[in-house]
N, C-alpha and C positions, 0 to 999 in steps of 0.2 A: 448613717447611710441606709437607704431603702433599696434592698435587692430583693424584689418581690416575685420574680419569675411569672410575669403576666398576672399578678395578683393571686397566684395560686399558693405561693409560699407565705405571703404577707398581705394583709388587707386592713384598711382603716375606713370607718364610715360613721356617720351620725345615725343612731337608731333611737326610735321611740320605745322606751322600756318603762317598766314599773320602777320608780326611783326609790331612794332610801326611806322616804316618808309614805310610800304606798301609792303615790299619785304618778300619773304618766309624766315622763321627763325625756328630754333629748340628751342622750349621753354619747360620749365618744367610745365607740367599740373598736377594739384592735384584736387581731388574731395572727399568730405565727404558727403555721402548720408544720413547716420544716425549714431547715437552714439551706440557703441557696448562695453559693459562692463565698462561703465563710464569713460573710458580713451582713447577714440578714438581721436588721434591727430597725425599729421605728420609734425614735424619740419624739415626744411632744415637747417642744423646746422654745425658749425665748432667747434670741441671739443678740449680739452686739450691744450689750448693756454698757452705757457710757457715763452714767451719772455718779458712779463710785460709791453707792450706798454701802454702809457698813452693817446694816441690819435688814433681815428679810424673814418674813413669816408667810408660809403657804399652807393652806388646808384644802382638802377636797374629799369627796366620797369616791370609793373605788370598790369594785367587785371583781374577784378572781375566780377562775374555774377550780374545780376540785382535782381533776385528773392530773394536771401538771404538778400539783403540790404533794402528790403521794407517790411519785416515782423515786426509787432509791438513788441517792448520790447524784442529785441534779441541782441546778441553780437557775435562777432568773433574776434580772435586775428589777429595781423598784423605782428609784429616782437617782439623779446624778447632777451635781452642781460643780462647776469648775471656775477657778480664777484665771486671770490673764497669765499667759506664759506656761500653762500646764503642758501644752503640746511640745514645748521645747525643753521641758524639765525644770523650769524655774517657778512653776506655780503650785497650786494645791487643788485637790479634788475631794469632795465629800460624796460618797456613793453608798447606796444600800442594796442589799440582796435578800432574797429568800433562798436558803439552802435546804436540801433534804438530806437526812442522815442515811445510814445504810439500811435502816428499816422503813424509809420513806416518810419519816416524820419531819414536817417543815419547821424551820426556825429562822429568826431574823439575824442578819449580820449587817454591820454598819462600820464604816471606816473612813478616816481621813488619810490621804496618801499624797506622796510627791510623784509617784508613778505607780502603775498597777502592781509592781513587784515589791514596792517599798512603802508599806503602811507607816504612818506617823503614830496612829493609834487605831485600835480596833475594839468593837463591842459585839459580843454575841449575846442574844437573849433567847433562851429556850423556855422561859416561864410564861410569857404572854402568848397565847395561842395565835396562830396565823388563821384568820377567818377564811373559810372556803365556801364559795357558792353563795355568798351573802354580802350585802353592802357593809362597809365599815369606814369610819372616819380616820383619816391620817393627817397629822400636823407636823410641820418641820419649822424650826427656828434656827437661824444662823447669825451670830454676831462675830464679825471678822476681827481677829486680833492675833498677834504673835505672842501675846503675854497671857497672864493668868486670867484676865477678864474675858478671853475668848469663850464662846459657848456654842454648842451644837446640841439641840434638843429635838427628839423624835418621839411622838406619841401615836398610839393606835387606840382608838375608842377611849381616849382620855387616859390611858395607861402609858407610863413612860417606858419606851423600849430602850432608850439610852439618853443620858444627859452628861455630855462631856464638857469639862471646863479646862481651858488651856488653849494651846495653839489650834487655830482654825484657818490659818493662811500661811503663806511663805513669801518672804521678800516684799512684804507690804503690798501684795497684789490684790486689787479689788476683784469682785466677781466679774466674769466674762460672759458666761451663759448658764442657763438653767434648763435642765431636762426635768420638766414637771413630772412626767412619767416616762417609762421606757419599757418596750416589750422586746426582750433580748435574752438569750440564754439557751442552754441545751435541754431544757425540759419542754419537749414539744409533743403534741400541739398545746398551745397555751392561749388563753383568752383573757381579756380584761375590759371592764366598763368604767369610765371616769365621768363624774358629774359634779356640778356646783363648786367650781374652783374659786378660791379667794386668795388674793395676794396683798399683803400688807407690808409697810415699810418699818415695822417694828412688832414686838410681841404684844398682842392685845391684852387689855386688862381682864 
């Protein structure tokens, strides 16, 4: 939901910026200055997926500001994918966050859950640095399964943040929608730039 307070709390626009390769590029710029009405967020999403694919791979370049990532004990989302039925409690969600600890040091958090209060599995990664104020490449791969062959893989600049094998859906539900990126959380103000999105129906060689 976009609760933007006349575009003062939240704004999205296409900007011409220096891209990750140093050349001018048209990137999606998003900023959340403050929370308005408890639900200020702006997902960049693909809705009403109907073909029931079991494999999905997404990669893009993203740049995040520094100031929101150095505030103590804060969080912001990164991406979010849901299967059908998640809203009524029968589905599955794959969601990632950037948390900051009590000293304001950011780290990655990733989980699969059946609702926000009940994770099925969780991964924290404090070893791979969270890039601040510079472009970085992010990659996600999801193979849906309720068995051991399920897989959820997340990489940052080629480094593995998490590689989960096992359950990646519930009740055989296929994917319903994808939030490619999301600007949401209590670390405000926060900014992000997104460019060069690729979507594949499987893990590239």
